[in-house]
N, C-alpha and C positions, 0 to 999 in steps of 0.2 A: 503493499499499500504507500503510494507517493505521497509525501506531504512537503510543499516546498522544495529544498533541493535534497532531502533524504528520503529513504525508505524506512516505514515504520514494521518493527518485527523481523528485520533481517539480520545484519551483522554488527548492529550498533545498538547500545541501549538508547531508549527514548525517555525523557522524563517531562511530564506533566505537573507543574509546579508555580504556587504564587499563593497570595492571602486568600483566606475563605470568601468573604464578601469584600467588595470595593469600598473602603474607607475614605480614601483621599490619593490625590496626585502623587504626594510625596511617597506614601507608602508603597504605591504601585512602581514608581520609579526606582525606590531603592532597592526592592525586591528584584524587579526586571534586570537591573545593570548588575547587581552582584550575582544572580544566579546564571546570566547569559555567560559572564566572565568564567565562573565556576566550569559550566559545562563546555565551554569552548576550550578551556585549559585540558579538561578530562577527556576530550573527544566524545562528548554524550549530545544526543539530539534533544534540543530543548524546545519545550511549547508553553507560553505563558498561560496561567490559569487565574482567573478571578470571575467571582459571580456578580452580576448587576442586582440581584434579587435573589433571596434564600427563602423560598416561600414556605417551608417547612420548619417552622422553629417551635420551641418548647411554649412559649407564650406570646400572646398578642404584642405585648410590649417590646419583645426580643429585635434586635436590631437586624433588618431584612438586606440592606445596600441602599444603594442612590436611586434605583429604579432604572428602566431600561434606556431611554433616551439618553440620561447623562451618563449612565455607566458605558453604554455603547461608543459615546464619543471619548470617553476616557480610554476604553480599550483599544480604539483605533488610534489615539494618539501613542499609546506604548507600542503598538504594532509598527507605525512608521517610524518612531524615534529609535527603537532597537532592533529593527528588522526581524521582529519575531513572530511566528504564528500564534494564533491564539484559541484557546478551548473554554467555553462559557456554557452555563446551562439555560435551558428553556422550562417553564413550565406550563405553557399552555400552547395550543397548535398555532394560534395567530402571531406568536412571536419567532416562529420558525423563519421566515422570510427576512424580516428586517435583521436579524441576527446574524444570518447567512452572509449578509453583506460585509461584515466584519470578521465573523469567527471562520477559523479553518476546520474547526472540530466543534461539532453541536453535541452536548451533553444531556442525557437522558438520566435525572435523578433518580436514584435507586426507588423510592415509594412510589413512581409513576412509571416504572419500566414496563407494565402491562398495558397502559393507556394507548390504545390502538391510535385515535388520532393525533396524538402528540407523535406516536413513531412514524406514523405516514408522513405528517408534515415535515418533520425533519429529513426524512428520506426522500423527499421530493426536493428538497435544496440540492441535492446532489453532493453535499459536503460529507464528509467523515461524520459518522454517528457513534459517540460512544454511549454505549448502554452499560448502566449501573445496574447489576443483578441486586433484586431486592433482597433485604435482610430476611426477609420471608419465604424465600424461593431456594430449592435446591438447584445446583448449576445445570443439570439436565433439563431442567423448565426453560432455561434460555433459548432452547433450540426453537420453540415456537415463536419466540420474541424476535430473534433473528430472521424467521421467515416473514414476519410481518414487513421489515424492513426490505428484505430481498423482493418479496412480492410487490412493493412499492417502486421497484426499479433501481434499488441501490445495494451495491455490494461493497460499499465503503465502510465496514463495520470494525468497531472494536467492543470488547466485552470486558467489564470491570467487576472484579470481586471487592467487596467492602466489608467482609464478615457477615455473620449469621447471627440472628437474634433469636435467643430462646426465653426473651423475657428476663425478669429481675434486674434491668437496666444495665445490660452486658451485652456485648457483641463477642462472638467466638470464630476464628478463622480455621476453617478446613481447607489446607492446601492441596486436597484432591481436586478442587474445584478448579485449580488453573490447568492440569492436563486435560480435565473433563470438557471445559469449555475451548481448549486449543483443538479438540478432535471437531469442531465446527468449521475450522479453517480460517479462522481470523485472529488478528493479534489479540492477546489478553493482557490486561492492566490490572496491576495490583493497587489499590488504595491503601496506602499505609496508614495515614493518619484518621481517615474515618474509622478503621478499623479498631482504633484503640478507645473511641469514644464509649461513654457509660451513659446512653440515652436517658433523657430526663431524671438523671440520678440526684440532680441539685433541687428539685422540685419544679421551679420556673426556668430552668436551663439545663442543657446537656454538660456533663464533665468529660472527664478523659483523663489518661495517663499517659504523656509523651515519652516517657521514659522506654517504652516498648516498641516506639516508631522503628528504630534502627533493627531491632532483632526481627521484627515482622518482614522490613523490607529486604533483609539479607534471605531470610527463610524464601522468600517468594521468589527470589533469583534462583536459588536452588531447584526450585520446582518448576523452573522454566517459563516464569512470566516475561513477557517481550516488553512492557513497559512498566513504569512505576509513577504513581501519582502523589503528590505531597501537597498539603495546605501547610504555607512557610510565612512568616511574618518576622518583621525587624524585633519585635517586642510582643510576644504570645499573650504576657500577663497583661498586656493594655489593649489587646484586641478587642474589637466590637462584637465578634462573633466567633466561636469554636476555639477559643485561646487554649482550653486546656489540652487539646489533642494536635495543636500545631506545631511543627518544628520550628524552632529560632534559627533566623537566617543564618547566625553566627555558625550553627553545626551542619549547616547544609553541606559543605565542602566534603567534610569528613565522611559523612552518612553517603553523599553520592560516590565517592572514591571507592569505599569499601563494596559497595553496591554493584558497581561497574567491574570492579576486579572477579567478583563472583559471576557477573554476566558472561564476562569473557572466558572464564575458567571453563563454565558450562557448556558455551556455544563452541569452544574450540577441542 
């Protein structure tokens, strides 16, 4: 699968990374500049990620982002300024076309992965569609979701695992999902930061434990994942969304380096 000037899932690790929700141009620029530098140095394909809206929040008062119009303007600026491809989420079918004007990868959130109209709208843009496996689904169930996108005329598909929920405010990662979903013939992404969430554990917000992000990311590389997904912030403790499970920007290089070494060892 070709994106920009590289191929996803071939001989080089691809990383999707950036702040959870768009907060400010300062946070976007700081993160994009540092991660681009790190990935260039490590010879890793890099796609910048941030969300203009996080519609699935624990509370109605939780921070969601800056909205589609303002958010897309800011993502377009990052794309131009740093010459980076962009990945961002959509939550409604009518968002697909305007988002496709900026984004190179359209992401389907895990809770919405079975929404047929959303999948069809994303597919019809012709852009790469990254579908996050619902926390409530077995990996085998993603096959019928893939077929919805294929039958809509698009075979530019990626599949993401972000852990499975068994209730009790926790997620568990079953790394068998990576080889199972790879059997469908598309690159598989592992979301190393959402997988350490403890959903709703703080009552009106989601908790998490970022200590385990590097461990899960390295395990995913050993299991054969093609792509890694990280939410990263210059100061996660001050982040407006998903701070407890985001990776600090200062830690990114070390984590990326170790994951890349495992990726190359497995591939070679």
